[in-house]
C-alpha positions in Angstrom: -17.4 2.8 -29.1 -16.1 6.2 -29.7 -13.3 6.3 -32.2 -12.6 9.4 -34.1 -9.3 9.0 -36.0 -8.9 12.6 -37.0 -10.7 15.9 -36.5 -13.2 16.4 -39.3 -13.1 19.5 -41.4 -16.4 21.1 -42.6 -17.2 20.7 -46.3 -16.6 24.4 -46.9 -13.0 24.2 -45.6 -10.8 24.5 -48.7 -8.3 21.6 -48.4 -6.2 23.0 -51.2 -5.6 26.3 -49.4 -5.1 25.6 -45.7 -3.9 28.3 -43.4 -0.5 26.8 -43.2 0.5 23.7 -45.1 2.8 21.9 -42.6 6.3 21.9 -43.9 5.2 22.4 -47.5 3.0 19.4 -47.7 -0.7 19.7 -48.4 -3.2 18.2 -46.0 -4.5 14.8 -46.8 -8.3 14.3 -47.2 -9.6 13.7 -43.7 -9.9 10.1 -42.6 -13.4 9.0 -41.9 -14.4 7.2 -38.7 -12.5 3.9 -38.6 -14.7 1.2 -40.1 -12.7 -1.3 -38.1 -13.6 0.5 -34.9 -17.3 0.6 -35.8 -17.2 -3.2 -36.7 -15.4 -4.0 -33.5 -18.0 -2.1 -31.4 -20.9 -3.7 -33.2 -19.4 -7.2 -33.0 -18.6 -6.8 -29.3 -22.1 -5.8 -28.5 -23.5 -8.9 -30.4 -21.1 -11.3 -28.7 -21.9 -9.9 -25.2 -25.6 -10.0 -25.8 -25.4 -13.5 -27.2 -23.1 -14.6 -24.3 -25.9 -14.3 -21.7 -24.0 -14.9 -18.4 -20.8 -13.4 -19.8 -22.6 -10.2 -20.7 -24.1 -10.1 -17.2 -20.7 -10.4 -15.6 -19.2 -7.8 -18.0 -22.1 -5.5 -17.2 -21.7 -6.0 -13.5 -18.0 -5.1 -13.7 -18.2 -2.2 -15.9 -21.5 -0.6 -15.1 -22.4 -1.6 -11.6 -23.2 1.6 -9.7 -23.3 3.8 -12.8 -25.4 6.9 -12.0 -24.5 6.7 -8.3 -22.9 9.7 -6.6 -19.1 9.6 -6.3 -16.7 11.7 -4.3 -13.0 11.5 -4.3 -10.5 11.5 -1.5 -10.7 10.0 2.0 -10.8 12.4 4.9 -9.1 10.6 7.8 -10.4 13.1 10.5 -13.9 12.8 9.2 -13.7 9.0 9.1 -12.5 8.9 12.7 -15.3 11.1 13.8 -18.0 9.1 12.0 -19.9 6.2 13.7 -17.9 3.1 13.2 -15.2 5.0 11.4 -17.2 5.0 8.2 -17.4 8.1 6.0 -18.1 8.6 2.3 -15.2 9.1 0.0 -15.4 12.9 0.1 -14.4 16.2 1.5 -15.0 18.1 4.7 -17.8 20.7 4.8 -17.4 23.5 2.3 -15.6 21.3 -0.2 -12.2 21.3 1.5 -10.5 18.3 3.2 -9.5 18.1 6.8 -6.0 16.8 6.2 -3.5 19.7 6.2 -0.4 19.8 4.0 2.9 19.5 5.8 6.3 20.3 4.6 5.6 21.1 1.0 4.2 24.6 0.4 3.4 23.5 -3.2 0.5 21.4 -2.0 -3.0 22.9 -2.5 -6.0 21.4 -0.8 -9.4 21.5 -2.6 -11.3 24.6 -1.5 -14.5 24.1 -3.5 -17.0 24.6 -4.8 -17.4 20.9 -4.6 -18.8 19.3 -7.8 -21.5 16.7 -7.9 -20.1 13.6 -9.6 -22.0 10.6 -11.0 -20.3 7.4 -11.8 -20.0 6.5 -15.5 -17.7 3.5 -15.2 -15.5 1.5 -12.8 -12.2 -0.3 -13.0 -11.4 -3.7 -11.6 -9.4 -2.1 -8.8 -12.5 -0.4 -7.5 -11.6 3.1 -8.8 -14.4 5.1 -10.5 -14.8 7.2 -13.6 -17.3 9.9 -12.9 -18.9 12.9 -14.7 -20.0 16.3 -13.7 -21.5 19.3 -15.4 -19.2 22.4 -15.3 -20.0 26.0 -16.0 -16.7 27.8 -16.5 -16.5 31.0 -14.5 -14.1 32.5 -16.9 -15.2 31.2 -20.3 -19.0 31.1 -19.5 -19.1 27.8 -21.4 -21.0 24.9 -19.8 -19.9 21.3 -20.6 -19.3 17.9 -19.2 -16.1 16.9 -17.5 -15.1 13.3 -16.6 -12.6 12.5 -13.9 -10.7 9.5 -12.5 -8.4 9.3 -9.5 -6.0 6.4 -8.9 -6.5 4.2 -5.8 -3.4 5.9 -4.3 -5.5 9.1 -4.0 -7.4 7.4 -1.2 -4.4 5.8 0.5 -4.1 7.4 4.0 -0.3 7.8 3.6 -1.0 10.3 0.7 -3.8 12.1 2.5 -1.7 15.2 2.9 -0.1 15.1 -0.5 -1.0 16.6 -3.8 -1.2 14.6 -7.0 -0.2 15.5 -10.6 -3.1 16.2 -13.0 -3.2 14.9 -16.5 -5.7 16.6 -18.7 -6.7 14.1 -21.4 -8.2 15.5 -24.7 -10.0 13.5 -27.3 -9.7 13.7 -31.1 -12.5 14.0 -33.6 -15.5 16.0 -32.6 -14.6 16.1 -29.0 -18.3 16.5 -28.3 -20.6 15.4 -26.6 -18.2 12.9 -25.1 -14.6 12.6 -24.3 -13.6 9.1 -25.4 -10.8 8.8 -22.9 -13.6 8.3 -20.3 -14.4 5.0 -21.9 -12.5 2.4 -19.9 -12.2 0.2 -23.0 -9.5 2.4 -24.4 -7.4 1.5 -21.3 -5.9 4.9 -20.3 -6.8 4.6 -16.6 -5.6 0.9 -16.4 -2.4 1.9 -18.2 -1.7 4.4 -15.4 -2.7 2.0 -12.6 -0.5 -0.7 -14.1 2.4 1.7 -14.5 2.1 2.8 -10.9 2.4 -0.8 -9.8 5.4 -1.3 -12.2 7.1 1.9 -11.1 6.9 3.4 -14.5 4.1 5.9 -14.0 3.0 8.5 -11.5 -0.5 8.1 -10.1 -2.1 10.9 -12.1 -5.5 12.3 -11.5 -7.0 12.3 -15.0 -9.4 15.1 -16.0 -11.3 14.6 -19.3 -13.3 17.6 -20.5 -15.3 18.0 -23.7 -13.1 19.7 -26.3 -15.7 21.5 -28.5 -19.1 23.0 -27.8 -20.8 21.1 -30.6 -20.2 18.5 -33.3 -20.4 20.9 -36.2 -17.1 22.7 -36.0 -13.7 22.4 -34.5 -12.6 25.4 -32.4 -8.8 24.8 -32.2 -9.1 24.9 -28.4 -8.9 28.7 -28.7 -10.9 31.8 -28.1 -12.1 32.5 -31.6 -13.9 35.9 -31.8 -17.7 35.5 -31.7 -17.4 31.8 -30.6 -17.5 30.0 -27.2 -14.2 30.6 -25.4 -12.8 27.1 -25.7 -9.2 28.2 -25.1 -10.2 29.7 -21.7 -12.3 26.7 -20.9 -9.3 24.4 -21.3 -6.6 26.7 -19.9 -8.5 28.2 -17.0 -11.8 26.6 -16.1 -10.9 23.0 -16.3 -7.7 23.4 -14.1 -9.7 25.6 -11.7 -12.3 22.8 -11.5 -9.5 20.3 -10.7 -8.1 22.5 -8.0 -11.5 23.0 -6.5 -12.0 19.2 -6.1 -8.7 17.5 -5.8 -5.4 17.9 -3.9 -3.2 19.4 -6.5 0.2 21.2 -6.9 0.3 24.9 -7.1 3.3 24.8 -9.5 3.3 23.8 -13.1 5.3 20.7 -12.1 2.0 19.0 -11.4 0.1 19.8 -14.6 0.3 18.1 -18.0 -1.7 17.2 -21.1 -2.2 14.2 -23.3 -4.3 14.0 -26.4 -4.8 12.4 -29.7 -5.2 14.1 -33.1 -7.2 17.3 -32.6 -6.8 16.9 -28.8 -3.0 16.5 -29.3 -3.0 19.9 -31.1 -4.8 21.6 -28.2 -2.6 20.0 -25.5 0.6 21.0 -27.5 -0.7 24.5 -28.0 -1.7 25.0 -24.3 1.7 23.9 -23.0 3.5 26.3 -25.4 1.0 29.1 -24.8 1.0 28.8 -21.0 4.4 27.4 -20.0 4.0 29.0 -16.6 1.0 26.7 -16.0 1.7 23.5 -17.8 4.9 21.6 -18.1 4.5 18.6 -20.5 2.4 17.0 -23.2 2.0 13.6 -24.9 0.7 14.6 -28.3 -0.4 11.7 -30.6 -1.3 11.9 -34.2 0.5 14.7 -36.0 -1.7 17.8 -35.6 0.5 20.8 -35.3 -1.1 24.0 -36.8 -4.5 25.7 -36.3 -6.9 25.1 -39.2 -10.5 25.9 -37.9 -12.6 27.6 -40.6 -14.0 29.8 -37.8 -10.8 31.9 -37.9 -12.0 33.2 -41.2 -8.5 33.9 -42.3 -7.4 36.0 -39.3 -3.7 35.2 -39.6 -2.7 37.4 -36.6 -5.0 35.5 -34.2 -4.1 32.2 -35.7 -0.4 32.9 -35.2 -1.2 33.6 -31.5 -2.5 30.0 -31.3 0.1 28.3 -33.6 2.4 25.9 -31.8 5.2 26.7 -34.3 5.0 30.4 -33.5 4.6 29.8 -29.8 7.6 27.5 -29.7 9.8 30.1 -31.3 8.5 32.8 -28.9 9.5 30.5 -26.0 12.9 29.9 -27.4 13.5 33.6 -27.9 12.4 34.3 -24.3 14.7 31.5 -23.0 12.1 29.5 -21.1 10.7 28.1 -19.0 11.4 24.6 -20.2 8.6 22.5 -21.6 8.5 18.8 -22.6 6.8 17.5 -25.7 6.5 13.9 -26.6 5.0 13.2 -30.0 3.6 9.7 -30.6 3.2 8.4 -34.1 2.1 5.0 -35.3 4.3 3.5 -38.0 1.3 3.0 -40.2 0.5 6.8 -40.1 1.9 9.2 -42.6 2.5 12.4 -40.5 5.9 11.7 -39.0 7.6 14.3 -41.2 5.6 17.1 -39.5 6.9 16.0 -36.1 10.4 15.6 -37.4 10.4 19.1 -38.9 8.9 20.6 -35.7 11.6 18.8 -33.7 14.4 20.0 -36.1 13.2 23.6 -36.1 12.0 24.1 -32.5 13.4 21.3 -30.4 16.1 23.4 -28.8 16.7 25.6 -25.8 13.7 25.4 -23.5 11.6 23.3 -25.9 12.4 19.6 -25.3 11.0 17.4 -28.1 11.0 13.6 -28.4 9.2 11.3 -30.9 8.0 7.9 -30.0 7.2 5.4 -32.8 4.4 2.9 -32.1 5.2 -0.2 -34.1 2.3 -1.2 -36.4 0.4 1.7 -34.8 -2.5 3.3 -36.5 -4.4 6.6 -35.9 -6.5 5.5 -32.9 -6.7 5.7 -29.2 -6.0 2.0 -28.5 -2.6 2.2 -30.2 -1.7 5.6 -28.5 -2.4 4.0 -25.1 -0.1 1.2 -26.1 2.6 3.8 -26.9 2.0 5.3 -23.5 2.4 1.9 -21.8 5.6 1.2 -23.9 7.3 4.4 -22.7 5.5 7.7 -22.9 3.9 7.4 -19.4 7.4 6.8 -18.0 8.7 9.8 -20.0 6.1 12.2 -18.7 6.3 10.9 -15.2 10.0 11.8 -15.1 9.1 15.3 -16.0 6.4 15.8 -13.4 6.1 15.9 -9.7 4.6 13.0 -7.9 2.7 12.6 -4.6 4.8 12.4 -1.4 3.8 9.9 1.3 3.6 11.0 4.9 6.7 10.5 7.0 6.7 7.6 9.3 
């Protein structure tokens, strides 16, 4: 069970002298990995193994087909041409899809190169979580990316429509896994349930690794002399999504969500690239850059500081961006969010704060907050798929 409550800071990072103490308050000592989460994971494994038949059923549901090839998106024309009407869930030759967009010039069909996906999990509704290995054309970084598409993506009535993309970023090390790809956290089911309830758009979820190793945190930025993780997140991951899925050309179809360190990166990317991304659900109170790899370069840190970026956006009068902070009531960082909202929640920077009652600093509780309202909030800010007429 992956559960990283907060990004770790290396031992040589001076806690007493952070780059920017948020709102005059010193950083707390970093929380260690939740003992409760570790205990839950170990206990769950014991129960499942001891359960015999129960474990077999659980394994069949969650892991059946893992390692198999997966493709996303039905191609009606290809299915009609195939013997018996059967065709794999995939694209037409060359990575594109035969369905042509009609009416909406904002729709962009996948043009390839088509990635090779392998299943890593499945949901009860038959949808798959899959992984691929991506070498970023712009960053040069190679890392894993997980993806999930809702069942609506394969619905023939949406075959000519684009879908909004939600880039989900983990906290903690963010390497070698992205814990949002673990179905036990419930992110994908929360979206599916929200679609059925009319409270969520059917997002395509893209889940990249956040860091190139587990030793350092890179602030989702292009730190001199280090892998270009800012370019990886801002350019290569969206380009990958465009190559493999029906997406919107405009920023109305692009958003982030993340917890802790991933929340910081999502927040920073939206403020740094408001022409590309429109909204973010940021959970856990991380607001300023603090990687020791900056080595005190204040100028470069300012260029990646959400506070500085928000003021720059206010001064330039737009475009509008939407920020939804999530905070568990058992956490202690709400003052940071309130101060950010007070100072920068004006003009084009729209800021809300959602309290998660009895919530702690973990992914399960942040997903609960999304189900309780944050998914509906971000869905109202984004552009959803449009069914075919008739």
